[in-house]
N, C-alpha and C positions, 0 to 999 in steps of 0.2 A: 506494501499500498505506500501512496506520494501522496507529498502533498502540491497541489500546483496554486495555481494564486486563488482560485474560487470553490474549484471540487474539491474532492480525492477520486484518484481512481482505484479502477481495478482493475487489470489482467488476466485474462483468460485462457491456455492456450488451446487448440484443436485440431487437430488435423483435419482436412478440407477434402470433400472428391468433389469435383468443380468440372460441369461441360466444356469441352473443349472448346467449343465456340464461343462463348461467356469469356471465358476467360482469355481468348487471341483477337474474338473480332469485338468485343463488347469493356473490359476493363485495358488489355491488352498493355497490362504493368505497369500502370503508369500512378500517379498521384492525381484520385480523384475528391476536390473540396466538394459538390455542391451537389451531394448525394443524402435521399429523402426515406426515411420510413413512410411507405405509399400505404400499408395495409399491415395488418395483423392478426395472426388467427389459430386454433391452439395448435394444429400440426404445423406453422409456418406461418413467417412474413416476408413480404416483399418490400424491396429499396425501390425507390425511382432514382437514373442515374439517365440522364438528359434525354427522360422518352421514353425509355426503357426500363423496360422492369429484372429487377431483381431476387426469381425465389429463392429461400433457404428456411430448406428444413433438417432433417434428420438421419443423422446414418441411418442404413438396413430401410429407408422408405424411397418411391423414385426421385430418382436426381431426375428437374426440369433441363429441360434444352437451353433454358435461359437462367437455369439454378446451380445449386451444392446445397451441400449438406457438411452439418457442425456433427460432432461429435453430441451423442443423449444430453447430459449431463452439462455442457457447454452451453448447448444453446436453449435447454429450458432457467438457466440461468442471467442470458440474455433477452429471448424471447420475455419473462417474465418485468423485465423494467421498460421492454417498447411501449412508444405510444407516436400513433399517429403526427405526422408532421414534424417526428426532430430531426434531428441534420448529425448525418455521419460523414467522416471522412477516412476515405481509402486512398491506402497507401500499400505495397508490396509488401513488405512488412510488417501492421501495425493497422488497424480497422478500427476506428473510433467513435463509438455511440454517444453523440449528447447526450445521455440517461442524468438523471437530477434526480439525490444528492450527487448520489456517483456517478462520473463516467465510464464508459467499460471500455474496457479495448481490449483486443479478438489479435491475438499474435498465431496467423497461419505454420503450426506444429509439421506438416507434412502436408505438397497438395498433389493430390491424386488426379489428375486429367482422364475426364473420360469422352473418349469420342461417340457422340449421338447421333452421327449419318445415317439417312432414311438406309436399311438395306437395300440393294437389288433384288427385285425373286422376278420371277416369271407366270403369266395367266394358269402353267400345267402347275405349278407347285402352289401355287392356291387356290389353283382345284385339289390334288392332290391329300391336301394337308384336311379337305373339308371343315374350312374354317367357318365358311357361312355355313353348314348346317349345326358346329357349336355353336356361334353365335343364336341362332335361332333356338337351339334346346338350354342352353342355358335364360334364358326368355326377358335377353338384353332390350328387347319394344316395348313389353311389359312392366318394367324398370324405368324404366325411361323418363326424359320430359315428355317427350311428345303422347304417353298414356295419357297424361293431363292434362294438353291441348286441344281444346278440334280445330285450332286455327292449323300447330303444326301437326296435326297427321291429315287433315288435306292437303299441306302442301306436300308432304309428304306421299299422297296418294299420287296427285299432280305429277310428281319427282319420276314417281314408278312409270309413268304413261307416258312420257316423254321422249321421242327419239334423241331432239336437239332443246337442251336446258333454255327457257326467256331469262332474257337480264332481271326480270323483273320478279320471276319466284328465286331465285338466289338473294335481291332482295329481302324478298318476305322472311327472307331464314334469319341477316345479320341480323345481326342483336335479338333476335325473338326468342321471347321465355324469360325464365330470370335464374338470377342467381349471376357470379362473376365472371363465370362462362358457360355463357347461354345455349338454350340445350342446340338452337339452329345456329349459333356456329362449331360448334362439339358435333354438327349433324355433317357441315360442309370439312371440317376437319379433318375427320373422318376418311371422306370422298379424296380429300384432295392427299391425305397419307397413301393413297393406295394409288390415284395417280401418278403419286413423284417417287412410287418402289417400283411400279414399271415399265416409269422412263421413258415413256411417251408422251405424246406432246402435251402439253400442259396448256389443254384450254380453258378445263375450269379454273386453274390458279390465275389463271389470265383475265377469266370475268369477276375472278374473287376479288384481284387488286383491284380493277376497275370501278366496283360496287363502291367499295373501303374509301377513294380518293372520296364520297359525298354520301355514306352514309354511318351512323356512327355504332359501335357496341362501349362492351368496357375497357377498360386497359387493362387487364389481363387477357382478357381474347386478340385482340388487339398485337399484344406480346404473344402468343401462341400462333397465330396465322405471319409472322414477321420471322419466327424460327421454319416454320414452315416453308413460308417463301424461300427459303436459306438453306431448304433441305436440311433439317434437324429437328430431334423429335425428342421427348422425354422417353427415359433410358427402356420404361417398361414395353414401347412399342417397338422400340430395337427387338427389345432380347423374343419379340414376340414375333415377329418379322423375320430376326434369324431362326427360329426354331422352327418358321413354315421354309424356310429354305433348306435348311438342315433333313427335315422328312420326319422331324421328330415324331413321336406316339399321339395316339389322342390324345390319350389320357394326357402327358403333356402340354401341347395344344391347349385343353382346357382348362388345367389350373391355371397357366398365363392368362386368359380371358377370366378368370374368374376374379382374378387379384386385380383387375381392370377395372374392375365390374363396383371396383370398393374404395372409385378416384369420387373427390366429391358425391355429389349429393346423388346427382343423378349423370351426370357429365360422363364418366367411363363408360356407363350404358347408351349414353348420346350419341361419342362418338364412335363405341361396337356399333350402331343403328347404322349409321352412313359410311364403313366397312360395308353392312351386309351389304349394306344397296351399290355402292359398287362395285361389292362379288356377283349380284345379281344380269351385273352388267355383260360381263363379260364370258 
């Protein structure tokens, strides 16, 4: 414990598991002085750096495409003192959280960078994996936000009957639903994930990027869209696609899908609905 001019400070050392995309493309081993606490939740918190969110969670949980995890003990000590709007200064050696009455300083003791590029798969990989059947059997749709919204179900039915998706339908889905990542966004991101994994023409990606220029949604959804456009995704989705590519057993893929279902209130299931919709067209 050291004495500063106005506050005492407490240093916490933790190993860090971090998205390579975040480490290299956003933090870039530089000093960032204008970082703020954007939002705080029981299982994680977001920092905001120049409009970009950084999600911080606990070791053993999903690593976000734009995030990192800390040792559980350090995470709990840190998050217990955080409030929205607090300032943070990040240097390669020390992250200072301007909490009151004690400043909390995080010392990264070991940095493990995880590559979260979307794995490439083939149509045959996806068909052989029985992923579509698995998603249907775990009742992703029934447990999604779509099951509780007549408007979203109407949009889903329309999507399933369109050969060429009209821009207005995408507009109807962006930001649709409640939560930090609305169900409509999660659905579109599931479709974008399949499009990117197949490495085919990114028609949907171009359409969504166009719509997002003048259609608003939540900051968290924007962060996930940005990661997807850059070809990055959360570790849980990387693991699922790797299992598909490796022709893992149905039991293994089912377990990975069930883990994803626990993400958020309905987000995991909403993304799975998007993936299933994409799979039906291949």
